[in-house]
Steps between C-alpha positions, in 0.01 A plus 500: 500500500182519709163648405551808725816612324330469162196716593359453153335802338196426278533587132211546252501122430357335813763224495791722391698620804821691570731470801676784681818451303309544171503136389189382316314178566167320503292398797396133499368294794589782741867512393686747279698351215747726316535511119848453369653810338482334157131420539420860596699633203324258263160593639559875463647453155199301387263773620705762313501282189121469508460876539743574215330242277161658575630847416657376176180316404292813566740710293477249214118518507509882509755503216278270294198724563697812409632332184147394407376853563784643290437256215132596497599864457792440262492629144739221397297235321692202643448604861143620458416159353601342833222685680189291549228757570244232581713341775449527877848652529397786275187559711716511815756746366224713348319515836832599662526791257820364343362517147286751319267318262562607138225701336503272197641155441486257206187286476592135433262471205527253214699601192236468230122549530452279193644198683282526811266211557150613597321256735206333331301451817414718796655456842307250715239637739590369845279698736224673302322320217211741448496876557194718439413860582220703654339709227217670688544759776297532816435874481502698820148575620574831668506685172870588524588277206305587186666241274667161557861498614746361246660285772177426682384557856726237653409413859766416757373144514516463120853636503605252766341206317671592173841415649393142579616314192269223376474302174193703394495870584289807427648837591465871432735603220389837367276545194175503693227561242447873435797583724709666227813409300307396192666401170363569153377200300773546239763463775325205664503327161869578444630379839320164467780384273775601744664201669833678564469858627730789577278749683550853621280788607477879499244687710418869545744600225821439696691331217514431128572148365867404469584253224668175611839420349692178429177316418551198276281430199376187678384700802336765282280226352447314827419785742221756517641832622204660680509853642202561732393865522218713635324770298718782639818313397363410156427865425847598628671232289315606184618857550864405551581191292378343177208261547403286199169321456462157339214376285305375802527824695790390720736779606878451502814684610783307340487143628251586776130434452314759709227349720259762632337447841191717519359623830801482735394303808682715758552864588874448542699450173760287679226264614361485144845398378488190717211355297702394191815448705364249751186375324665429164331159494156661531555755222656241268342169604649301209856592599705206620812708565541872567775750570395824665722806469411846633411772248808712572732215396651396169539123474848409368501119535318259271187380688553138395842510670334631816246218509775241454725655765246571772228240448587200285860443601416424865129422450369816668156646441558848648813718506558845644809693608625583848461860612828691480491639853247316718410145598282593794148618415500736800816667365331539163196654670727746681663594169158555341411737781827690469456542126128586529380214281165491680340640815727416793223417751340260248833325438534458879147361522574261214811373677321469836251262341784288361681503832183401686460212257848368573720648229854489638784723378720323247796305641748254344309203643205571271464277197500791252792732415286804580147610584530804272521472121579739218160468338572683174586172325291186559544176303220243531357177379127529559434188702202480736721559807689784333168659405369452853804677639447791260134525603582504870779750445264729309232468770747639754573793268125551455430491876798692634768727353591491129864428593512142370851437635353514851254221423711249306684341794185494711313289242798264478488470880125432509529222240729318743778405261275343235576774248851448360669770297841605375629829642800599293782747564429870472803553276347259246173690524681823407648328194156424353406860417603859447317736735344817359365796694129557543355785296412664832514429871211327668334694777179463694360672806478178696880466506531805727249390763667463841213380720168321478330813632578675172286244316213577736532874442543470122283212384605555138846360580366151551490273194146399414568166327831367634670452834165462673633219720685771691167663586304182576495401870768238548398189701811516720632754751768699318547748785744269675706429187854637505677504167853353495778753533664581169869545439547707190760310302492733203431867435343401170209271430 
């Protein structure tokens, strides 16, 4: 058979040819060599076998994922025990929407608070050996600021320097002299003995104290339960619940010792509430360990069990829960705007500064499970680095919006991975407390502002002592900043 009669037709494989009569072959050295029928059958069968094997393997993986998803949702104890909620597989199937995270789940705490070993020494200080604070404020000279700011007049350069971790550091951390938030001497004397603290706070009369439950006798002796209040809340509490007074003038509601902060440092009650929440180590400087829980919550887990579970067991110094709905700070900002948690244009300005400074939206490649925490429960050992983080976190709240969840991930980012913390599951977080309703809904005029022009027309809308970083000329050009697009993954949050 000559080459003319073959008139080979080129197939997708450059060397795979077909003659006029349909026979297959391969071109080598200018000649066409035909496969035998058996070789062609074997070759096609092998390809089919590979395809079938791939399909079966994919179906097995999908079946395993679906089984894992089902077991995580199952009410049968045996199957639910097979679900490892801390595994990468669980993260994958959760991101695919195959599982709905439970609202509450068991916390793997120890069985008996009386058997818990309390570390005798503090955690080692690896990065910061000495931390001190600015106590004097540089008062504005234009007459607009009549008294020192509680958080200080922090310059952009000072803010930038504060994120550069060194063995010896001095930073702004609230409590500027004569800036407000002053404690009575009787309370200063009392808290000096507090090494283990459960702290909470009520401001502007939004709550009454809720008594913790399931507290062991050991924890009752070990912990100081300190409820920080302002004068409005103290008056409200006295009118609605029984307040007893001890021989030294201390005021108590059940297990809670009321700690009055005179002269609230901010106009905005939500911003005032961040003082005891974030700066616990400044209010109670002798505290080695603290657990913060918001005022609307009733603690239902022994605090000693919480310290063992979230700090001592894995040698953590800071623990906080994942947000239920958001991991991306820009999503959380969008949710704050939708729910009118603060002025929308100021939230946008806050986020533009973070975006200009390199804050990326959260993605699975980041080293932390989320950039957005549920901040209503914070468990800490007060090391120098942990205290530094709290100071820097508070400074962001002081300078920008009072929405502390927007600032947490940014401070983690600016510390460049030096600050290690444990971010635990949201369903565990919901098992720590019972949530009670506020006595009334919070509302302020600033939440309804839609544009910066409204602040110019109504100067009374602008806070006089907080958020001033949003009104101080920023050293970069924010006009060109475009905020990342947000995909709303949840109607709530």
